[in-house]
N, CA and C atoms of all chains as a GROMACS GRO file, in nm:
protein
  627
    1MET      N    1   0.084  -0.121   0.000
    1MET     CA    2   0.000   0.000   0.000
    1MET      C    3   0.087   0.126   0.000
    2THR      N    4   0.043   0.227  -0.070
    2THR     CA    5   0.118   0.353  -0.074
    2THR      C    6   0.122   0.416   0.064
    3GLU      N    7   0.236   0.473   0.096
    3GLU     CA    8   0.250   0.543   0.223
    3GLU      C    9   0.166   0.672   0.221
    4LYS      N   10   0.114   0.708   0.339
    4LYS     CA   11   0.030   0.828   0.344
    4LYS      C   12   0.090   0.933   0.437
    5LEU      N   13   0.066   1.060   0.402
    5LEU     CA   14   0.101   1.173   0.487
    5LEU      C   15  -0.027   1.253   0.507
    6SER      N   16  -0.060   1.286   0.631
    6SER     CA   17  -0.177   1.371   0.652
    6SER      C   18  -0.137   1.496   0.730
    7MET      N   19  -0.201   1.606   0.696
    7MET     CA   20  -0.170   1.733   0.761
    7MET      C   21  -0.298   1.803   0.801
    8VAL      N   22  -0.292   1.875   0.913
    8VAL     CA   23  -0.402   1.959   0.957
    8VAL      C   24  -0.353   2.103   0.953
    9VAL      N   25  -0.430   2.192   0.891
    9VAL     CA   26  -0.392   2.334   0.885
    9VAL      C   27  -0.501   2.414   0.955
   10SER      N   28  -0.463   2.485   1.063
   10SER     CA   29  -0.566   2.555   1.141
   10SER      C   30  -0.552   2.706   1.139
   11GLU      N   31  -0.452   2.758   1.068
   11GLU     CA   32  -0.432   2.903   1.060
   11GLU      C   33  -0.438   2.948   0.915
   12GLY      N   34  -0.477   3.073   0.893
   12GLY     CA   35  -0.499   3.119   0.757
   12GLY      C   36  -0.396   3.217   0.704
   13THR      N   37  -0.280   3.224   0.770
   13THR     CA   38  -0.180   3.320   0.724
   13THR      C   39  -0.091   3.260   0.613
   14PHE      N   40  -0.018   3.346   0.546
   14PHE     CA   41   0.063   3.308   0.430
   14PHE      C   42   0.162   3.196   0.462
   15ASP      N   43   0.228   3.208   0.577
   15ASP     CA   44   0.328   3.106   0.614
   15ASP      C   45   0.262   2.969   0.633
   16LYS      N   46   0.145   2.970   0.698
   16LYS     CA   47   0.073   2.844   0.721
   16LYS      C   48   0.013   2.791   0.591
   17ALA      N   49  -0.010   2.884   0.497
   17ALA     CA   50  -0.063   2.843   0.366
   17ALA      C   51   0.044   2.772   0.285
   18MET      N   52   0.167   2.821   0.293
   18MET     CA   53   0.274   2.767   0.210
   18MET      C   54   0.323   2.630   0.256
   19MET      N   55   0.332   2.612   0.388
   19MET     CA   56   0.393   2.488   0.439
   19MET      C   57   0.327   2.360   0.388
   20PRO      N   58   0.194   2.349   0.398
   20PRO     CA   59   0.135   2.224   0.349
   20PRO      C   60   0.154   2.205   0.198
   21LEU      N   61   0.164   2.317   0.124
   21LEU     CA   62   0.184   2.305  -0.021
   21LEU      C   63   0.324   2.256  -0.054
   22ILE      N   64   0.423   2.312   0.017
   22ILE     CA   65   0.562   2.272  -0.006
   22ILE      C   66   0.583   2.126   0.038
   23MET      N   67   0.537   2.096   0.160
   23MET     CA   68   0.552   1.959   0.212
   23MET      C   69   0.470   1.862   0.129
   24GLY      N   70   0.350   1.906   0.093
   24GLY     CA   71   0.258   1.818   0.019
   24GLY      C   72   0.309   1.784  -0.120
   25THR      N   73   0.355   1.885  -0.195
   25THR     CA   74   0.403   1.856  -0.331
   25THR      C   75   0.530   1.773  -0.325
   26THR      N   76   0.615   1.801  -0.225
   26THR     CA   77   0.738   1.723  -0.213
   26THR      C   78   0.706   1.577  -0.183
   27ALA      N   79   0.616   1.556  -0.088
   27ALA     CA   80   0.577   1.419  -0.053
   27ALA      C   81   0.516   1.348  -0.173
   28ALA      N   82   0.431   1.419  -0.246
   28ALA     CA   83   0.370   1.359  -0.366
   28ALA      C   84   0.478   1.325  -0.468
   29ALA      N   85   0.579   1.412  -0.479
   29ALA     CA   86   0.690   1.386  -0.571
   29ALA      C   87   0.770   1.264  -0.528
   30MET      N   88   0.762   1.229  -0.400
   30MET     CA   89   0.833   1.112  -0.348
   30MET      C   90   0.743   0.988  -0.347
   31GLY      N   91   0.628   0.999  -0.408
   31GLY     CA   92   0.541   0.883  -0.421
   31GLY      C   93   0.447   0.860  -0.304
   32THR      N   94   0.432   0.961  -0.217
   32THR     CA   95   0.345   0.948  -0.100
   32THR      C   96   0.206   1.002  -0.132
   33GLU      N   97   0.105   0.937  -0.075
   33GLU     CA   98  -0.033   0.986  -0.089
   33GLU      C   99  -0.052   1.094   0.017
   34VAL      N  100  -0.104   1.211  -0.024
   34VAL     CA  101  -0.110   1.325   0.068
   34VAL      C  102  -0.253   1.372   0.091
   35HIS      N  103  -0.287   1.394   0.220
   35HIS     CA  104  -0.419   1.443   0.258
   35HIS      C  105  -0.404   1.565   0.348
   36VAL      N  106  -0.461   1.678   0.307
   36VAL     CA  107  -0.450   1.801   0.386
   36VAL      C  108  -0.589   1.847   0.428
   37PHE      N  109  -0.607   1.859   0.559
   37PHE     CA  110  -0.736   1.894   0.617
   37PHE      C  111  -0.729   2.037   0.670
   38TYR      N  112  -0.815   2.125   0.618
   38TYR     CA  113  -0.816   2.266   0.658
   38TYR      C  114  -0.930   2.291   0.754
   39THR      N  115  -0.895   2.346   0.871
   39THR     CA  116  -0.996   2.371   0.972
   39THR      C  117  -0.978   2.511   1.031
   40PHE      N  118  -1.078   2.561   1.104
   40PHE     CA  119  -1.076   2.698   1.159
   40PHE      C  120  -1.029   2.799   1.055
   41PHE      N  121  -0.934   2.886   1.089
   41PHE     CA  122  -0.897   2.993   0.995
   41PHE      C  123  -0.825   2.937   0.872
   42GLY      N  124  -0.778   2.814   0.884
   42GLY     CA  125  -0.714   2.749   0.769
   42GLY      C  126  -0.812   2.730   0.654
   43THR      N  127  -0.940   2.714   0.688
   43THR     CA  128  -1.042   2.687   0.585
   43THR      C  129  -1.046   2.795   0.477
   44LYS      N  130  -1.020   2.919   0.518
   44LYS     CA  131  -1.022   3.031   0.422
   44LYS      C  132  -0.918   3.012   0.311
   45LEU      N  133  -0.812   2.936   0.343
   45LEU     CA  134  -0.702   2.918   0.247
   45LEU      C  135  -0.742   2.841   0.123
   46ILE      N  136  -0.852   2.767   0.132
   46ILE     CA  137  -0.893   2.689   0.015
   46ILE      C  138  -1.024   2.740  -0.042
   47THR      N  139  -1.044   2.872  -0.023
   47THR     CA  140  -1.161   2.934  -0.086
   47THR      C  141  -1.116   3.019  -0.205
   48LYS      N  142  -1.209   3.039  -0.297
   48LYS     CA  143  -1.178   3.112  -0.420
   48LYS      C  144  -1.134   3.256  -0.391
   49GLY      N  145  -1.034   3.302  -0.464
   49GLY     CA  146  -0.993   3.441  -0.458
   49GLY      C  147  -0.915   3.481  -0.334
   50VAL      N  148  -0.881   3.385  -0.248
   50VAL     CA  149  -0.810   3.419  -0.125
   50VAL      C  150  -0.667   3.466  -0.156
   51LYS      N  151  -0.620   3.565  -0.079
   51LYS     CA  152  -0.483   3.612  -0.093
   51LYS      C  153  -0.420   3.610   0.044
   52PRO      N  154  -0.357   3.498   0.083
   52PRO     CA  155  -0.303   3.489   0.219
   52PRO      C  156  -0.194   3.592   0.245
   53LYS      N  157  -0.198   3.648   0.367
   53LYS     CA  158  -0.100   3.749   0.408
   53LYS      C  159  -0.018   3.696   0.525
   54LEU      N  160   0.106   3.742   0.535
   54LEU     CA  161   0.190   3.707   0.650
   54LEU      C  162   0.125   3.760   0.778
   55PRO      N  163   0.157   3.700   0.894
   55PRO     CA  164   0.090   3.744   1.017
   55PRO      C  165   0.148   3.874   1.072
   56GLY      N  166   0.065   3.945   1.148
   56GLY     CA  167   0.106   4.064   1.224
   56GLY      C  168   0.174   4.170   1.139
   57PHE      N  169   0.281   4.221   1.191
   57PHE     CA  170   0.358   4.327   1.128
   57PHE      C  171   0.409   4.283   0.988
   58TRP      N  172   0.442   4.157   0.976
   58TRP     CA  173   0.498   4.103   0.851
   58TRP      C  174   0.400   4.107   0.735
   59ARG      N  175   0.273   4.126   0.769
   59ARG     CA  176   0.168   4.137   0.670
   59ARG      C  177   0.208   4.230   0.555
   60LEU      N  178   0.272   4.343   0.593
   60LEU     CA  179   0.312   4.445   0.496
   60LEU      C  180   0.415   4.394   0.396
   61PHE      N  181   0.486   4.288   0.432
   61PHE     CA  182   0.594   4.239   0.348
   61PHE      C  183   0.556   4.117   0.264
   62THR      N  184   0.428   4.084   0.264
   62THR     CA  185   0.384   3.964   0.192
   62THR      C  186   0.423   3.970   0.044
   63GLY      N  187   0.400   4.088  -0.016
   63GLY     CA  188   0.428   4.103  -0.159
   63GLY      C  189   0.575   4.079  -0.190
   64MET      N  190   0.661   4.126  -0.102
   64MET     CA  191   0.804   4.108  -0.120
   64MET      C  192   0.842   3.959  -0.113
   65PHE      N  193   0.777   3.889  -0.020
   65PHE     CA  194   0.800   3.745  -0.007
   65PHE      C  195   0.760   3.673  -0.135
   66VAL      N  196   0.644   3.709  -0.186
   66VAL     CA  197   0.591   3.644  -0.307
   66VAL      C  198   0.689   3.664  -0.423
   67LYS      N  199   0.743   3.787  -0.434
   67LYS     CA  200   0.839   3.818  -0.541
   67LYS      C  201   0.966   3.735  -0.526
   68ARG      N  202   1.014   3.726  -0.402
   68ARG     CA  203   1.136   3.649  -0.377
   68ARG      C  204   1.114   3.502  -0.408
   69MET      N  205   0.997   3.451  -0.376
   69MET     CA  206   0.966   3.311  -0.402
   69MET      C  207   0.963   3.285  -0.551
   70LYS      N  208   0.907   3.380  -0.624
   70LYS     CA  209   0.900   3.367  -0.769
   70LYS      C  210   1.039   3.354  -0.827
   71LYS      N  211   1.132   3.432  -0.772
   71LYS     CA  212   1.270   3.432  -0.818
   71LYS      C  213   1.336   3.296  -0.805
   72VAL      N  214   1.299   3.221  -0.701
   72VAL     CA  215   1.360   3.090  -0.679
   72VAL      C  216   1.271   2.977  -0.729
   73GLY      N  217   1.178   3.012  -0.818
   73GLY     CA  218   1.102   2.908  -0.888
   73GLY      C  219   0.974   2.864  -0.822
   74ILE      N  220   0.936   2.930  -0.711
   74ILE     CA  221   0.812   2.892  -0.643
   74ILE      C  222   0.698   2.981  -0.692
   75ALA      N  223   0.598   2.919  -0.749
   75ALA     CA  224   0.489   2.993  -0.813
   75ALA      C  225   0.401   3.062  -0.710
   76GLU      N  226   0.307   3.146  -0.757
   76GLU     CA  227   0.216   3.213  -0.664
   76GLU      C  228   0.118   3.111  -0.605
   77TYR      N  229   0.052   3.153  -0.497
   77TYR     CA  230  -0.026   3.061  -0.415
   77TYR      C  231  -0.125   2.972  -0.492
   78HIS      N  232  -0.211   3.036  -0.574
   78HIS     CA  233  -0.315   2.957  -0.640
   78HIS      C  234  -0.258   2.859  -0.743
   79GLN      N  235  -0.147   2.899  -0.806
   79GLN     CA  236  -0.081   2.809  -0.900
   79GLN      C  237  -0.024   2.688  -0.825
   80LEU      N  238   0.033   2.714  -0.706
   80LEU     CA  239   0.088   2.606  -0.625
   80LEU      C  240  -0.019   2.506  -0.583
   81VAL      N  241  -0.137   2.560  -0.550
   81VAL     CA  242  -0.248   2.471  -0.513
   81VAL      C  243  -0.283   2.381  -0.631
   82LYS      N  244  -0.292   2.442  -0.750
   82LYS     CA  245  -0.324   2.364  -0.870
   82LYS      C  246  -0.217   2.260  -0.899
   83ASP      N  247  -0.090   2.302  -0.889
   83ASP     CA  248   0.022   2.209  -0.912
   83ASP      C  249   0.014   2.092  -0.815
   84ALA      N  250  -0.014   2.123  -0.688
   84ALA     CA  251  -0.023   2.018  -0.585
   84ALA      C  252  -0.135   1.920  -0.621
   85GLN      N  253  -0.250   1.974  -0.662
   85GLN     CA  254  -0.363   1.887  -0.698
   85GLN      C  255  -0.329   1.800  -0.818
   86GLU      N  256  -0.258   1.859  -0.914
   86GLU     CA  257  -0.217   1.782  -1.032
   86GLU      C  258  -0.126   1.667  -0.994
   87MET      N  259  -0.047   1.690  -0.887
   87MET     CA  260   0.044   1.584  -0.842
   87MET      C  261  -0.026   1.485  -0.751
   88GLY      N  262  -0.154   1.506  -0.727
   88GLY     CA  263  -0.232   1.409  -0.652
   88GLY      C  264  -0.258   1.444  -0.507
   89VAL      N  265  -0.220   1.566  -0.464
   89VAL     CA  266  -0.244   1.607  -0.325
   89VAL      C  267  -0.394   1.631  -0.306
   90ASN      N  268  -0.450   1.575  -0.198
   90ASN     CA  269  -0.593   1.590  -0.168
   90ASN      C  270  -0.615   1.698  -0.064
   91PHE      N  271  -0.709   1.789  -0.094
   91PHE     CA  272  -0.742   1.897  -0.001
   91PHE      C  273  -0.885   1.879   0.051
   92TYR      N  274  -0.901   1.899   0.183
   92TYR     CA  275  -1.031   1.883   0.245
   92TYR      C  276  -1.067   2.005   0.329
   93ALA      N  277  -1.193   2.042   0.328
   93ALA     CA  278  -1.242   2.149   0.414
   93ALA      C  279  -1.322   2.087   0.528
   94CYS      N  280  -1.300   2.138   0.647
   94CYS     CA  281  -1.371   2.090   0.766
   94CYS      C  282  -1.517   2.137   0.759
   95SER      N  283  -1.609   2.042   0.766
   95SER     CA  284  -1.750   2.075   0.746
   95SER      C  285  -1.803   2.168   0.856
   96THR      N  286  -1.761   2.146   0.980
   96THR     CA  287  -1.809   2.229   1.090
   96THR      C  288  -1.762   2.373   1.075
   97THR      N  289  -1.634   2.390   1.041
   97THR     CA  290  -1.581   2.526   1.023
   97THR      C  291  -1.656   2.598   0.912
   98MET      N  292  -1.688   2.525   0.806
   98MET     CA  293  -1.762   2.587   0.696
   98MET      C  294  -1.891   2.647   0.749
   99GLY      N  295  -1.958   2.572   0.835
   99GLY     CA  296  -2.081   2.621   0.895
   99GLY      C  297  -2.057   2.743   0.983
  100LEU      N  298  -1.950   2.737   1.065
  100LEU     CA  299  -1.921   2.846   1.158
  100LEU      C  300  -1.878   2.974   1.087
  101LEU      N  301  -1.799   2.958   0.981
  101LEU     CA  302  -1.747   3.076   0.910
  101LEU      C  303  -1.836   3.116   0.792
  102GLY      N  304  -1.938   3.041   0.768
  102GLY     CA  305  -2.028   3.072   0.657
  102GLY      C  306  -1.964   3.048   0.521
  103VAL      N  307  -1.879   2.946   0.512
  103VAL     CA  308  -1.818   2.912   0.383
  103VAL      C  309  -1.906   2.809   0.313
  104LYS      N  310  -1.948   2.839   0.191
  104LYS     CA  311  -2.034   2.748   0.116
  104LYS      C  312  -1.948   2.655   0.030
  105GLU      N  313  -2.006   2.545  -0.009
  105GLU     CA  314  -1.932   2.450  -0.092
  105GLU      C  315  -1.888   2.516  -0.223
  106SER      N  316  -1.972   2.607  -0.273
  106SER     CA  317  -1.939   2.676  -0.399
  106SER      C  318  -1.827   2.778  -0.381
  107ASP      N  319  -1.792   2.812  -0.255
  107ASP     CA  320  -1.681   2.906  -0.229
  107ASP      C  321  -1.546   2.835  -0.236
  108LEU      N  322  -1.549   2.702  -0.225
  108LEU     CA  323  -1.423   2.627  -0.218
  108LEU      C  324  -1.355   2.621  -0.354
  109LEU      N  325  -1.224   2.612  -0.352
  109LEU     CA  326  -1.148   2.596  -0.476
  109LEU      C  327  -1.187   2.465  -0.542
  110PRO      N  328  -1.179   2.458  -0.676
  110PRO     CA  329  -1.216   2.335  -0.744
  110PRO      C  330  -1.133   2.216  -0.693
  111GLY      N  331  -1.199   2.105  -0.676
  111GLY     CA  332  -1.128   1.983  -0.634
  111GLY      C  333  -1.120   1.962  -0.485
  112VAL      N  334  -1.160   2.065  -0.406
  112VAL     CA  335  -1.156   2.052  -0.260
  112VAL      C  336  -1.280   1.976  -0.215
  113LYS      N  337  -1.259   1.876  -0.130
  113LYS     CA  338  -1.372   1.797  -0.079
  113LYS      C  339  -1.408   1.841   0.063
  114VAL      N  340  -1.533   1.825   0.099
  114VAL     CA  341  -1.578   1.855   0.236
  114VAL      C  342  -1.569   1.727   0.317
  115LEU      N  343  -1.514   1.739   0.438
  115LEU     CA  344  -1.494   1.620   0.520
  115LEU      C  345  -1.525   1.652   0.667
  116GLY      N  346  -1.570   1.551   0.740
  116GLY     CA  347  -1.586   1.566   0.884
  116GLY      C  348  -1.464   1.512   0.955
  117ALA      N  349  -1.460   1.533   1.086
  117ALA     CA  350  -1.343   1.491   1.164
  117ALA      C  351  -1.320   1.341   1.158
  118ALA      N  352  -1.427   1.264   1.165
  118ALA     CA  353  -1.411   1.118   1.168
  118ALA      C  354  -1.347   1.066   1.040
  119ALA      N  355  -1.391   1.120   0.928
  119ALA     CA  356  -1.337   1.075   0.799
  119ALA      C  357  -1.191   1.113   0.785
  120PHE      N  358  -1.157   1.234   0.833
  120PHE     CA  359  -1.016   1.273   0.826
  120PHE      C  360  -0.933   1.189   0.921
  121LEU      N  361  -0.985   1.164   1.041
  121LEU     CA  362  -0.909   1.085   1.139
  121LEU      C  363  -0.883   0.943   1.088
  122LYS      N  364  -0.975   0.893   1.009
  122LYS     CA  365  -0.952   0.761   0.949
  122LYS      C  366  -0.830   0.768   0.857
  123LEU      N  367  -0.824   0.872   0.772
  123LEU     CA  368  -0.707   0.890   0.684
  123LEU      C  369  -0.580   0.911   0.767
  124ALA      N  370  -0.592   0.991   0.874
  124ALA     CA  371  -0.475   1.019   0.958
  124ALA      C  372  -0.425   0.892   1.026
  125SER      N  373  -0.518   0.808   1.070
  125SER     CA  374  -0.476   0.686   1.139
  125SER      C  375  -0.407   0.589   1.044
  126GLU      N  376  -0.435   0.603   0.917
  126GLU     CA  377  -0.368   0.517   0.818
  126GLU      C  378  -0.236   0.577   0.770
  127SER      N  379  -0.206   0.700   0.816
  127SER     CA  380  -0.087   0.770   0.769
  127SER      C  381   0.034   0.737   0.855
  128LYS      N  382   0.147   0.725   0.789
  128LYS     CA  383   0.270   0.701   0.863
  128LYS      C  384   0.316   0.831   0.930
  129VAL      N  385   0.288   0.942   0.864
  129VAL     CA  386   0.328   1.072   0.916
  129VAL      C  387   0.207   1.165   0.921
  130SER      N  388   0.188   1.232   1.035
  130SER     CA  389   0.084   1.335   1.047
  130SER      C  390   0.148   1.462   1.098
  131LEU      N  391   0.117   1.574   1.032
  131LEU     CA  392   0.174   1.702   1.074
  131LEU      C  393   0.061   1.798   1.107
  132PHE      N  394   0.083   1.878   1.211
  132PHE     CA  395  -0.015   1.979   1.247
  132PHE      C  396   0.045   2.116   1.216
  133ILE      N  397  -0.024   2.192   1.133
  133ILE     CA  398   0.028   2.323   1.094
  133ILE      C  399  -0.066   2.429   1.147
  134GLY      N  400  -0.027   2.490   1.259
  134GLY     CA  401  -0.118   2.586   1.318
  134GLY      C  402  -0.049   2.676   1.419
  135MET      N  403   3.025   1.158  -1.693
  135MET     CA  404   2.938   1.039  -1.684
  135MET      C  405   2.837   1.040  -1.799
  136GLN      N  406   2.810   0.921  -1.851
  136GLN     CA  407   2.714   0.908  -1.962
  136GLN      C  408   2.574   0.945  -1.914
  137LYS      N  409   2.502   1.020  -1.996
  137LYS     CA  410   2.367   1.062  -1.954
  137LYS      C  411   2.274   1.066  -2.074
  138ASP      N  412   2.146   1.049  -2.048
  138ASP     CA  413   2.046   1.051  -2.155
  138ASP      C  414   1.968   1.182  -2.159
  139ALA      N  415   1.967   1.253  -2.047
  139ALA     CA  416   1.893   1.380  -2.039
  139ALA      C  417   1.949   1.463  -1.925
  140THR      N  418   1.926   1.593  -1.933
  140THR     CA  419   1.970   1.684  -1.827
  140THR      C  420   1.852   1.769  -1.780
  141LEU      N  421   1.845   1.786  -1.649
  141LEU     CA  422   1.747   1.878  -1.591
  141LEU      C  423   1.824   1.985  -1.517
  142ASP      N  424   1.810   2.108  -1.562
  142ASP     CA  425   1.881   2.219  -1.500
  142ASP      C  426   1.791   2.286  -1.397
  143ALA      N  427   1.818   2.257  -1.270
  143ALA     CA  428   1.736   2.315  -1.162
  143ALA      C  429   1.814   2.423  -1.088
  144ARG      N  430   1.916   2.477  -1.153
  144ARG     CA  431   1.995   2.582  -1.088
  144ARG      C  432   1.908   2.706  -1.069
  145GLY      N  433   1.924   2.769  -0.952
  145GLY     CA  434   1.844   2.889  -0.923
  145GLY      C  435   1.711   2.856  -0.858
  146LEU      N  436   1.672   2.731  -0.858
  146LEU     CA  437   1.545   2.692  -0.794
  146LEU      C  438   1.571   2.647  -0.651
  147MET      N  439   1.481   2.684  -0.561
  147MET     CA  440   1.495   2.642  -0.422
  147MET      C  441   1.395   2.532  -0.388
  148CYS      N  442   1.428   2.463  -0.279
  148CYS     CA  443   1.342   2.356  -0.228
  148CYS      C  444   1.198   2.407  -0.220
  149PRO      N  445   1.099   2.332  -0.266
  149PRO     CA  446   1.108   2.194  -0.316
  149PRO      C  447   1.113   2.184  -0.468
  150MET      N  448   1.132   2.297  -0.537
  150MET     CA  449   1.115   2.293  -0.682
  150MET      C  450   1.210   2.196  -0.755
  151PRO      N  451   1.338   2.183  -0.715
  151PRO     CA  452   1.421   2.084  -0.784
  151PRO      C  453   1.363   1.943  -0.778
  152ILE      N  454   1.307   1.907  -0.661
  152ILE     CA  455   1.250   1.773  -0.644
  152ILE      C  456   1.119   1.759  -0.722
  153VAL      N  457   1.039   1.866  -0.720
  153VAL     CA  458   0.912   1.863  -0.794
  153VAL      C  459   0.939   1.850  -0.945
  154GLN      N  460   1.035   1.930  -0.993
  154GLN     CA  461   1.071   1.923  -1.135
  154GLN      C  462   1.128   1.785  -1.170
  155LEU      N  463   1.208   1.733  -1.077
  155LEU     CA  464   1.268   1.601  -1.096
  155LEU      C  465   1.160   1.494  -1.112
  156ALA      N  466   1.060   1.499  -1.021
  156ALA     CA  467   0.952   1.401  -1.026
  156ALA      C  468   0.876   1.410  -1.158
  157LYS      N  469   0.863   1.532  -1.212
  157LYS     CA  470   0.793   1.549  -1.340
  157LYS      C  471   0.878   1.496  -1.455
  158LYS      N  472   1.008   1.526  -1.448
  158LYS     CA  473   1.100   1.491  -1.556
  158LYS      C  474   1.113   1.339  -1.573
  159VAL      N  475   1.117   1.266  -1.462
  159VAL     CA  476   1.140   1.121  -1.473
  159VAL      C  477   1.027   1.051  -1.549
  160LYS      N  478   0.912   1.115  -1.553
  160LYS     CA  479   0.800   1.054  -1.626
  160LYS      C  480   0.828   1.048  -1.776
  161GLU      N  481   0.919   1.135  -1.822
  161GLU     CA  482   0.952   1.138  -1.966
  161GLU      C  483   1.059   1.035  -2.000
  162LEU      N  484   1.123   0.978  -1.899
  162LEU     CA  485   1.237   0.889  -1.925
  162LEU      C  486   1.199   0.742  -1.913
  163LYS      N  487   1.282   0.660  -1.978
  163LYS     CA  488   1.258   0.516  -1.975
  163LYS      C  489   1.347   0.450  -1.870
  164SER      N  490   1.309   0.330  -1.832
  164SER     CA  491   1.386   0.251  -1.736
  164SER      C  492   1.529   0.232  -1.786
  165GLY      N  493   1.626   0.252  -1.697
  165GLY     CA  494   1.766   0.233  -1.733
  165GLY      C  495   1.836   0.359  -1.781
  166GLN      N  496   1.759   0.458  -1.822
  166GLN     CA  497   1.818   0.584  -1.869
  166GLN      C  498   1.874   0.664  -1.751
  167VAL      N  499   1.977   0.742  -1.780
  167VAL     CA  500   2.041   0.821  -1.674
  167VAL      C  501   2.009   0.970  -1.693
  168LEU      N  502   1.959   1.030  -1.586
  168LEU     CA  503   1.928   1.173  -1.587
  168LEU      C  504   2.035   1.249  -1.509
  169GLU      N  505   2.082   1.355  -1.570
  169GLU     CA  506   2.174   1.445  -1.500
  169GLU      C  507   2.091   1.559  -1.443
  170LEU      N  508   2.106   1.583  -1.313
  170LEU     CA  509   2.033   1.693  -1.248
  170LEU      C  510   2.134   1.795  -1.196
  171LEU      N  511   2.117   1.920  -1.236
  171LEU     CA  512   2.203   2.027  -1.186
  171LEU      C  513   2.124   2.108  -1.085
  172ALA      N  514   2.180   2.125  -0.966
  172ALA     CA  515   2.108   2.200  -0.863
  172ALA      C  516   2.205   2.278  -0.775
  173ASP      N  517   2.161   2.395  -0.730
  173ASP     CA  518   2.245   2.472  -0.638
  173ASP      C  519   2.171   2.508  -0.509
  174ASP      N  520   2.053   2.449  -0.490
  174ASP     CA  521   1.983   2.468  -0.362
  174ASP      C  522   2.060   2.391  -0.255
  175LEU      N  523   2.083   2.455  -0.141
  175LEU     CA  524   2.162   2.392  -0.034
  175LEU      C  525   2.103   2.260   0.012
  176GLY      N  526   1.969   2.250   0.005
  176GLY     CA  527   1.902   2.129   0.052
  176GLY      C  528   1.920   2.010  -0.041
  177SER      N  529   1.956   2.037  -0.165
  177SER     CA  530   1.961   1.930  -0.266
  177SER      C  531   2.056   1.816  -0.228
  178LYS      N  532   2.165   1.852  -0.162
  178LYS     CA  533   2.267   1.753  -0.126
  178LYS      C  534   2.205   1.634  -0.051
  179GLU      N  535   2.107   1.665   0.036
  179GLU     CA  536   2.040   1.559   0.110
  179GLU      C  537   1.906   1.520   0.046
  180ASP      N  538   1.841   1.618  -0.018
  180ASP     CA  539   1.708   1.594  -0.074
  180ASP      C  540   1.708   1.494  -0.190
  181VAL      N  541   1.805   1.509  -0.279
  181VAL     CA  542   1.808   1.422  -0.397
  181VAL      C  543   1.832   1.275  -0.358
  182PRO      N  544   1.933   1.246  -0.272
  182PRO     CA  545   1.947   1.107  -0.229
  182PRO      C  546   1.821   1.054  -0.158
  183ALA      N  547   1.755   1.140  -0.077
  183ALA     CA  548   1.633   1.096  -0.007
  183ALA      C  549   1.523   1.064  -0.107
  184TRP      N  550   1.510   1.149  -0.208
  184TRP     CA  551   1.408   1.125  -0.312
  184TRP      C  552   1.437   0.993  -0.384
  185CYS      N  553   1.565   0.972  -0.416
  185CYS     CA  554   1.603   0.849  -0.488
  185CYS      C  555   1.571   0.726  -0.405
  186SER      N  556   1.606   0.730  -0.277
  186SER     CA  557   1.584   0.610  -0.195
  186SER      C  558   1.435   0.583  -0.176
  187ARG      N  559   1.354   0.691  -0.168
  187ARG     CA  560   1.210   0.670  -0.151
  187ARG      C  561   1.140   0.622  -0.278
  188THR      N  562   1.190   0.668  -0.393
  188THR     CA  563   1.121   0.634  -0.517
  188THR      C  564   1.182   0.512  -0.586
  189GLY      N  565   1.297   0.465  -0.536
  189GLY     CA  566   1.358   0.344  -0.592
  189GLY      C  567   1.442   0.368  -0.716
  190ASN      N  568   1.467   0.496  -0.748
  190ASN     CA  569   1.558   0.527  -0.858
  190ASN      C  570   1.700   0.531  -0.802
  191ALA      N  571   1.800   0.490  -0.884
  191ALA     CA  572   1.935   0.476  -0.830
  191ALA      C  573   2.018   0.602  -0.853
  192LEU      N  574   2.076   0.652  -0.744
  192LEU     CA  575   2.170   0.764  -0.755
  192LEU      C  576   2.306   0.702  -0.785
  193VAL      N  577   2.351   0.716  -0.911
  193VAL     CA  578   2.473   0.645  -0.951
  193VAL      C  579   2.596   0.734  -0.946
  194GLY      N  580   2.577   0.862  -0.920
  194GLY     CA  581   2.694   0.948  -0.910
  194GLY      C  582   2.658   1.088  -0.865
  195THR      N  583   2.752   1.152  -0.795
  195THR     CA  584   2.734   1.292  -0.754
  195THR      C  585   2.866   1.363  -0.779
  196GLU      N  586   2.858   1.479  -0.840
  196GLU     CA  587   2.979   1.558  -0.862
  196GLU      C  588   2.952   1.699  -0.812
  197GLY      N  589   3.053   1.758  -0.748
  197GLY     CA  590   3.039   1.895  -0.701
  197GLY      C  591   3.127   1.986  -0.782
  198GLU      N  592   3.069   2.095  -0.829
  198GLU     CA  593   3.148   2.193  -0.904
  198GLU      C  594   3.114   2.329  -0.847
  199GLY      N  595   3.196   2.376  -0.756
  199GLY     CA  596   3.165   2.502  -0.689
  199GLY      C  597   3.035   2.486  -0.613
  200LYS      N  598   2.941   2.578  -0.637
  200LYS     CA  599   2.814   2.572  -0.565
  200LYS      C  600   2.715   2.478  -0.632
  201VAL      N  601   2.747   2.440  -0.755
  201VAL     CA  602   2.652   2.356  -0.830
  201VAL      C  603   2.683   2.208  -0.809
  202LEU      N  604   2.580   2.134  -0.775
  202LEU     CA  605   2.595   1.989  -0.761
  202LEU      C  606   2.536   1.921  -0.883
  203LYS      N  607   2.602   1.814  -0.926
  203LYS     CA  608   2.551   1.734  -1.037
  203LYS      C  609   2.515   1.596  -0.984
  204PHE      N  610   2.392   1.557  -1.009
  204PHE     CA  611   2.347   1.424  -0.966
  204PHE      C  612   2.318   1.340  -1.089
  205TYR      N  613   2.357   1.214  -1.084
  205TYR     CA  614   2.327   1.122  -1.195
  205TYR      C  615   2.233   1.014  -1.142
  206ILE      N  616   2.116   1.007  -1.201
  206ILE     CA  617   2.012   0.918  -1.148
  206ILE      C  618   1.969   0.821  -1.256
  207ARG      N  619   1.982   0.691  -1.225
  207ARG     CA  620   1.937   0.589  -1.322
  207ARG      C  621   1.792   0.552  -1.290
  208MET      N  622   1.708   0.559  -1.395
  208MET     CA  623   1.566   0.533  -1.378
  208MET      C  624   1.541   0.386  -1.348
  209LYS      N  625   1.450   0.362  -1.256
  209LYS     CA  626   1.417   0.224  -1.220
  209LYS      C  627   1.331   0.160  -1.328
   0.00000   0.00000   0.00000
């Protein structure tokens, strides 16, 4: 059976947005099945038109970060999400958070599935590695 | 070293060399050797780790200044 990696993302800032994408695409490139579960403020990261910003004071420097990343071959956020999905990375939105934050299924990026805690925990329990990003 | 293809990942930072590598190997046949050029500091450990996880053989590594050359035989 293919090895699995599961991640939970609970924050919606730029740094927390990038980590699961970098780890996820790399793991997928290494032949691992990847499952990323977005909950609480993380849920916003997989909605249409989102532009994640660095936290606190660093917020002002987000654009500079994006430019620097582009220079070293890392695409902008939405392109990275698409690239990750193309490589087989699975993205899930927490159903409860969607209700709490008023996120509709039609607000989610294409290919994102809605999942409850039990279904994600099943995937996590089958994973050799689980990471919490929050 | 004899090679069938080259992937120039110079100037790219982690994880892009590995992501590009994973895409490139799909174009190659079993037994062919890919030369990978990389200058990301992480590559020194990342490329061998990728090879061992994916079952492709790292048959040679050469260092030339900041640029590392990896030779990978496709499984």
